[in-house]
N, C-alpha and C positions, 0 to 999 in steps of 0.2 A: 864313151869316156873311160879312160883308164883309171883303175882304183889307185888311190894313194897308199902309201905304206901304212898309214893309220887305219885305212879301210881294210886292208889285208889282215892286219893284226886284229881288228875288231871282228871280222868274219871268223877268224880262227878261235878267238875267245868265246864267241857265241856257240860255235860247234862243240868245243871241248866242254863247255858248261852243260850242253844238252847230253852229250855222250856219257859223261861221268855221273850226272844225276840219274839218267835212265839205267845205266849199268848197276848203280847202287840200289835203285828201286827194284830192279829185277832180282838182285840177290836177296833183298828183304822179302820179296814175294815168295821166293823159293824156300825161305826159312820160315814161312807162315807168320811173318811179322807185319804184313800188310793185309787188310781185309779186302774182299771184292776182286774184281777183274783189273788187269793192268795191261794196257796196250802200249808197247814200247816203240819209240821213234828212232831207235838205233839203225843207222844206215841212211836215213833220210835227212840228216842234219843240215846239209847244204841248202835244202829247199827253204826251210823256215829262216835260217840265218841270212841267206842272200836276200830274201824278201824283206825281212824285218829291219835289216841294216839300212833300208831306204825309208823307213817309216818314222813319223813323229809319235810321241806318246799319245797325242790327241787323235791320231788315225786309229781306226778300229780294225780288229780282225775277228773272225769267227772261226771255230775249229771243229774238230771231229772227236770221235772216241779216242783217237790217238793224239791227244792234245797237249801233253806235257811239253813237247819240244817247241810248240808254237808259243806257249807262255814263256818258256825260258828265253827263247829268241827275242821276245818282245821286252825282256828285262825283268821277268818274274823273280820273286824273292824265294830263295831255296827253303828258308825256315817255314814260311807259310805254305809252300807247296808240299813239303814233306809232311807237315802236320795234317794237311788235308788228306793226303794219301793214307795216313794212319787213322783218320777219323777223329782228329783231336779238335778241341774248341778253339785253338789258336790258328787253325787253318784258314785258307782264303774264304771258304764257305762255312766257317765255324764247325767243320767236321761233318757237315750234312751232305755235301755234294760228292766228295770222293774224287777218284781219278777221272771219271767221265763227265764231270760237271765243274771242273776247276776253272776259275776265271779271276780277272783283276780289272774291274771297270776303270780304275784310276790309270791303268796303262792302255785302256782301249781294247783289252782282251775280253770280248763279249761272252766267252765261255766255250768250253768243250761241250760235246753233245753226244749222248748215247744213241740217238736216232740217226741212222745213215742219211746224210744229205740235209739234215735239219738246219745246219748252220748256214746253208746257202741263202734261203730267203731272209734270215736274220741279217746277214751282211748287206743284202740288197735293201732291206728296210733301213738300215743305218745309212747307206748311201743316199737313199731317198730323203731322209731327214737332213743330211748334210746339204744336199742341193736346195731343199726347201728353205733352210735357214740362211743360205748364201755363204756357207762355210767352204773353205778350200780343203777340208779334210778328205781323206780317201779311205774307203772300206775295202779290205782284202778278205777273201774267203778261201780257206784251204779245204779241200775235199778229195776223196779217193776216186779212182776211175769208176768204181761201181756206182757211185752217187749219180753219175750222169745217166743212169738207166731209170731214174725215178722222176716222177712228175714235178717234184719241188724244184729240181735243177732247171727243167725246161721252162716252167712258169717264171722262175726268178730271172733266168737268162733273158727271156723275152722282155720282161718288164725293164730290166737294166738297160737293154739296148734301145727299146722303144722310147724310154725317157732320158736316154743318154746320161745315166747315173755314174758317179765317180767310184766305180767298183772294179776290182781286179780279181778275176777268177783264177785260182791256182789249183790245177788238178795234179795231185801227187799220184802219178800212175806207177804203182809198184807191182802191177801185173796180176794182183790177186785181190778178190773180194772175199775176205775171210779165208776159206780154203779152196775157192773156185777160181781157176785161171780166167783172166779177162777175156781171152779169145773165145771162150765158150758162151759168153753172155752178150757179145756185141759183134756185129758183122762189119766192123771197120778196123783198120790197123792202127790208126792214130785217133785218139780221143779228141784232139783239137779240131778235127773235121766237123764236130758238132757245133762249133762256134759259128761256122759259115752260115748255117741256117738262120741265125739271128743277126746277121750283118755285123758280126763282132770280129775285129782282128785277133788273130791267134798265132802263137809261135810254139814250136817244140824246143825244149831246152834240156841240156844234160843236167839232170837233177843230182848228179854226184859231184858237180863242180860248183863250188860256192861263188866263184867269180862270174861264171856264166849265168847263174841265177841272179846275182846282184845286178848285172848289166841288163838282162831282159826285164826284170821286175822294175828296175829304175826307170826304164823307158815307159812301161805300162803305167806306173804310178805317176810319173810326170804328166803323161797324157790325161789321166783321170783328173789330176789336180788342176789342169788347165781347162777343164770343162769339155774335153773331147770324148767323153764317154768310156764305156767299159772295154776291157781287153781280156783275153783268155791265154793262160800259159799252161802248157802241158809239160810237167817236169817228169822226165823218165828217171825213175828212181827205184829203190828196192829196200825192203825191210830185212834186217839180218836175223831177227828173231821171229818167232811164230806169231800168229794172229793175236793171241793173248798170252802174256807172260813169256817165259823162256822155254817151256816144255811143249812138246808136240801133242801131248795127250792121246798118243796112239794113232794119230792121223798123219799119214805120210803123203804129202801133197806136193812137195818140191824135191827134186833130186839133189844129192850131195854135190854133184858136179855143177849144177846151176848156182847153188849157193856159193860155192868156192869161186866161181867165175866173177860173180858180183862183188864178193869180198875183196877181190884184187883191185877193185875200183873204190875202195873205202874213201869217202869224201874227205875225211880228216887227214888221212895219209897223203892223198893227192895234194891237198892244200899245204900241208907241212913241207912236202917236197918242193912246192913252188916257193914258199917262203925262204927256204934255204938256198934254192937256186938263184933267187933274186937278191940274196943278201939282206933280206928284211929281218930275219930272225935266225939265230944260230940254234943248233941242237940243244944246247944248254938252256937257252932262253925258252925254247918250246917246252922242255921238260919242266921248267920253272912254272909255266902257266898250268900245266897238268897238276903239279904239286899244290899250287895255291887253290885251284878249283877243288881238288880232292879234299883239302882241309875244310873248304866251305861246305862240301857235302857231308863230311863227318860231323861238323857242327850242326848242320840241319837235322841230322838223324838224332843227335843228342837232344836238341831243342824239342823235336817232335815227341820223342819218347818220354821226356820230362813234362810234357804238356798234359793238361787234364782232358778227360773225355767230356763231351757236352753234358750239361746238366739236363736231366729229363724234364725239368720245368720249362725249358725253352723249346720243347718238341714242336709246338705249333706256331712258333715264331718264324718269320721269313718264308711262310708258305702262302699260296694263293687263297686257299680255303681251309676252314676248320669245321669240325663237327659242332653243330649247334644243339640246343636242347630240343628234345622231341616235343611236339605240340600234343 
């Protein structure tokens, strides 16, 4: 199915929101205005945008340590996101979760996760619950190529396929697990080959093309919603910044030429070229979108900086256990 003009504009808006929020967060981190680690999604915007454009608010997604982009693509609120990154009480998790645990249950975003691959069984659990309740909701899990090397992926993939759960597995293959090239940790060329062992259909998609991601994920989501079981999408993509933040921290693990070649395929530039070629948006209209989102980001920064830090009195609220009195 061909995307409508509204869909093309929607994909653009989602990607620009991700890019400008992440770029701003990166600058704040460089200036020591954000605490903790920050894993930016810049370069991979087409993946989350293409997938989430096919989802309802009631559909669930689970994420990774690089999770801001997924929440933005699902419709996340900039104010609450920036406040959470700054550890403020007005954040999504009341300032207690930070970057790697950001979530919005009202949008079906079940949370980012600091443990590699931990979001995979969470999404499969959500898919199991949907099938058990007779819902036609779909669960999507985003994960990196390195996650497919751990047991949680294999157990969850087997369960999803054996029970024909409404789950879509989206592997964001950016070719690196932290600083380690993918080819040194697995003896296959395409990660999607791992889906075959679980009787799960899989496709390779250009993860730098939002329309390609929208088309492929739309088919997989429709299939899951119709009760036809899980699918696997391997999105070939690339992150433009380093594993954490924007600095390399003295570790040189990618060549300048490699980075330059991937940046020639910037997903936003590709999509904006398409919009102008098709006459969907002019250069001025595109610039207006950037300006409006820029203003939203600046407002979010002001909101977060003006927000209070959490009261120490609520330290033990929203946690699973708390220290009891000694006997």
